[in-house]
C-alpha positions in Angstrom: -3.8 -37.0 61.5 -3.7 -34.7 65.5 -0.3 -33.9 64.6 -0.9 -32.1 61.8 -4.2 -30.2 63.5 -1.4 -29.3 66.2 1.1 -28.1 64.1 -1.8 -26.2 62.4 -3.5 -24.8 65.3 0.4 -23.6 66.5 0.6 -22.5 63.0 -2.2 -20.0 63.6 -1.7 -19.0 67.0 2.0 -17.8 66.2 0.1 -15.5 63.1 -2.6 -13.9 65.7 0.5 -13.1 68.6 2.5 -12.3 65.5 -0.6 -9.5 64.5 -1.2 -8.7 67.9 2.3 -7.6 68.3 3.1 -5.6 65.6 -0.5 -4.0 66.3 0.8 -3.1 69.8 4.6 -1.8 68.1 2.7 0.6 65.6 0.4 1.8 67.5 3.1 3.0 70.0 5.6 4.0 67.1 3.1 6.3 65.5 1.9 7.8 69.2 5.2 9.0 69.8 5.6 9.8 66.1 2.7 12.6 66.4 4.2 13.7 69.7 8.0 14.3 68.4 6.6 16.1 65.8 4.7 18.0 67.0 7.2 19.4 69.5 9.8 19.5 67.3 6.9 22.0 65.1 5.4 23.9 67.8 9.0 24.0 70.5 6.4 23.0 73.4 5.7 19.6 74.4 2.8 17.5 73.4 1.2 14.3 74.4 -1.2 12.4 72.8 -3.2 9.8 75.1 -3.5 7.0 72.2 -3.3 5.6 68.7 -4.7 3.5 66.6 -3.4 2.3 63.4 -6.0 0.1 61.3 -3.5 -2.3 59.6 -6.1 -4.2 58.7 -9.2 -1.8 57.9 -7.3 1.0 56.7 -8.6 3.5 59.3 -6.7 4.7 62.1 -7.3 7.5 64.8 -5.9 9.5 67.3 -7.0 10.4 71.2 -6.0 13.6 73.1 -3.5 15.3 71.9 -2.5 18.3 74.4 -0.2 20.8 73.4 1.3 22.6 76.4 1.6 26.1 76.9 4.4 28.1 76.8 6.2 28.6 80.1 4.7 31.6 81.9 1.0 31.5 80.8 -1.7 30.7 83.1 -4.2 28.6 80.6 -4.3 24.7 81.1 -3.2 24.5 77.4 -2.4 26.3 74.2 -4.6 23.3 72.6 -5.9 20.4 73.0 -7.7 18.1 70.4 -10.5 15.5 71.5 -10.0 13.3 68.6 -9.0 12.4 65.2 -10.0 9.7 62.4 -8.0 8.9 59.5 -8.4 6.9 55.9 -5.5 5.6 55.1 -4.6 4.3 51.5 -3.7 0.5 53.0 -1.1 0.5 49.9 1.5 3.1 50.9 1.4 2.1 54.8 4.9 0.3 53.9 6.3 2.9 51.3 8.4 6.8 52.3 5.2 8.5 51.6 1.9 7.6 53.0 -1.3 9.0 51.6 -4.3 9.9 52.7 -7.7 10.3 51.5 -9.4 12.1 54.5 -8.3 13.6 58.3 -10.7 14.6 60.2 -10.5 16.4 63.4 -13.0 16.9 66.0 -12.9 18.8 69.9 -10.3 21.3 69.7 -9.9 23.6 72.6 -7.6 26.7 72.0 -6.5 29.3 74.6 -5.0 32.6 73.3 -3.6 34.7 76.6 -2.0 37.8 76.7 -0.5 39.0 80.1 1.8 42.2 80.8 2.6 42.4 77.2 3.6 39.1 76.5 1.5 36.5 74.5 1.4 32.6 74.4 0.3 32.7 70.7 3.5 34.8 70.2 5.9 32.3 71.1 3.8 30.0 68.9 4.1 31.6 65.9 8.1 32.5 66.9 8.5 28.7 67.1 6.5 27.8 63.6 9.1 30.6 62.3 12.3 29.3 63.8 11.0 25.7 62.4 10.2 27.0 58.7 13.6 28.7 58.6 15.2 25.3 59.6 17.2 27.0 62.7 18.6 25.5 65.6 18.0 21.9 64.9 18.7 19.6 67.2 20.0 15.9 67.1 16.2 14.7 67.3 14.7 17.3 65.2 17.0 16.0 62.4 16.1 12.6 62.9 12.6 14.1 62.5 13.1 15.5 59.3 13.6 11.9 57.8 10.6 10.2 58.8 7.7 8.8 56.7 6.1 11.5 54.5 2.6 12.2 54.4 0.2 13.7 51.4 -3.3 14.4 52.6 -6.3 15.1 50.2 -8.7 16.8 52.8 -8.7 17.7 56.4 -12.1 18.3 57.9 -11.6 20.1 61.4 -15.0 20.5 63.1 -16.0 21.9 66.7 -13.2 24.3 67.4 -13.1 26.3 70.2 -10.9 29.5 70.9 -10.3 31.1 74.6 -9.3 34.6 74.3 -7.7 35.7 77.4 -6.5 38.7 77.8 -5.1 41.0 80.5 -3.7 44.3 80.3 -1.0 45.7 82.3 -3.6 47.1 85.4 -6.3 45.9 84.0 -8.8 43.1 85.0 -8.9 39.9 83.0 -11.4 39.8 79.9 -12.3 36.2 78.3 -13.7 36.0 75.1 -14.9 32.9 73.6 -14.8 32.6 69.5 -16.4 29.4 68.3 -15.4 27.8 64.8 -17.2 25.1 63.3 -15.8 24.2 60.5 -12.8 24.7 58.4 -11.1 22.6 55.5 -7.9 22.3 54.2 -7.1 20.2 50.7 -4.1 18.9 49.1 -1.6 19.1 52.1 1.3 18.0 50.5 0.4 17.8 47.8 3.5 20.4 46.2 5.8 19.5 48.0 8.8 16.6 46.9 7.2 13.4 48.0 4.7 15.2 51.1 5.1 16.7 54.1 7.3 15.3 57.5 4.6 14.9 60.5 6.1 18.2 61.5 5.2 20.2 58.6 1.4 18.9 59.0 1.4 20.5 62.4 2.8 23.3 61.1 0.0 23.6 58.3 -2.7 22.8 60.8 -1.4 25.0 63.6 -1.6 28.2 61.0 -5.0 26.9 59.2 -6.4 27.0 62.9 -5.3 30.7 63.9 -6.2 32.1 60.2 -9.8 30.8 60.7 -9.8 32.2 64.2 -8.5 35.4 63.0 -11.4 35.2 60.2 -14.1 34.1 62.8 -13.2 36.3 65.7 -13.3 39.9 63.8 -15.9 42.1 66.1 -15.1 39.8 69.0 -10.9 39.6 69.5 -9.6 43.1 70.1 -8.1 44.6 66.7 -4.5 45.1 69.0 -4.4 40.8 69.0 -5.9 40.7 65.5 -3.2 42.6 64.6 -0.5 40.7 65.8 -1.8 37.4 65.2 -2.0 38.7 61.1 1.5 39.9 61.4 2.9 36.9 63.0 1.1 35.0 59.9 2.7 37.1 57.1 5.9 36.0 58.6 5.5 32.1 57.8 5.1 30.5 54.6 1.7 31.1 53.3 -0.8 27.6 52.8 -1.5 29.4 49.1 2.6 28.8 48.6 2.1 25.4 49.6 -0.8 24.5 47.1 -2.8 24.1 50.1 -6.5 26.0 50.2 -8.1 26.9 53.2 -11.8 27.1 53.6 -13.9 28.3 56.9 -17.5 28.3 58.1 -18.9 31.6 58.1 -22.7 31.9 58.5 -23.4 28.2 57.5 -21.5 28.9 54.4 -17.6 27.6 53.7 -15.4 30.7 53.0 -12.7 30.2 51.0 -9.5 32.5 52.7 -6.9 32.3 50.3 -7.3 35.6 49.1 -8.8 37.0 53.0 -5.5 37.1 55.2 -3.7 40.1 53.5 -7.1 42.5 52.8 -7.6 41.5 56.9 -4.4 42.7 57.7 -4.1 45.8 55.6 -7.2 47.0 57.0 -5.9 46.0 60.3 -3.2 48.0 59.2 -5.0 51.3 58.5 -6.9 51.1 62.2 -3.5 51.0 63.7 -2.2 53.7 61.8 -5.5 55.6 62.4 -5.3 54.7 66.1 -1.4 55.8 66.3 -2.5 59.3 64.3 -5.0 60.3 66.9 -3.0 59.6 70.2 0.3 61.5 68.5 -2.7 64.9 67.9 -4.0 64.1 71.2 0.0 63.9 72.3 0.4 67.1 70.5 -2.6 69.1 71.8 -1.8 68.4 75.1 2.1 69.1 74.9 1.0 72.2 73.6 -1.6 72.7 76.5 0.8 72.2 79.1 3.3 74.7 77.5 1.1 77.6 77.4 0.1 76.8 81.3 4.2 76.8 81.8 4.4 80.0 79.8 1.8 81.7 81.8 3.1 80.9 85.5 6.6 82.1 83.9 4.9 85.3 82.7 3.0 86.1 86.2 6.5 85.4 88.3 
């Protein structure tokens, strides 16, 4: 009898050890996957503090994701995420496509920086464009293409703060802050072939946050930067083409941005044209005035 109890106890202990090992292993795999997928999509180093995959509960968490600033910029990071919580369909964890009913993110801090004519957001959006085109894939990137795919029914992002640091050539540093209370994405990966790889999810999220910054930054962020951001977004695959919808909290109400970005770009383009026309007209007048002065001096001689 004692021997049977001992065997049962050893069996239970072995199962507990296996569960602990499995949890630690899957957490490490998830952490590495998030870091590689983010780096693949954004083209800059990323680091995740920890991942906690709830293989028994269906609730998983991510903590402390930091997206590094491109080289040559001074902000401590391009983006930092406080935490993320995922509701996973347990039945899909072992399948090629993982389904998530909801993915909640909170505490995002983003730095948009322009110094001496160079902008970190331009580097990031150029990298996103390169990612979408599939150019210059490394062996590691190709391996990431073969990872698990995801379908996320809803992504809720809260408490986003966008800092805009502008240092014109010969000017003083100007720092602006744009708060974004909430943005929501729906049907991420639902229109793709069996979902999206993790890098594509990161790409989608980054575009959504930048679009929200454009929407909320009107009247705060200089038109020059808004125009550059809009122009960059127009070079990327639209969320609508991916079957994904985006809504952003504006004065307490969620506003659908599906048809807004193009209109904003057009308005900014018209503003830029008006500024260009004004500058040309001023230059022509100065040229005409200088020409008159020079002619007058020649006549006096």
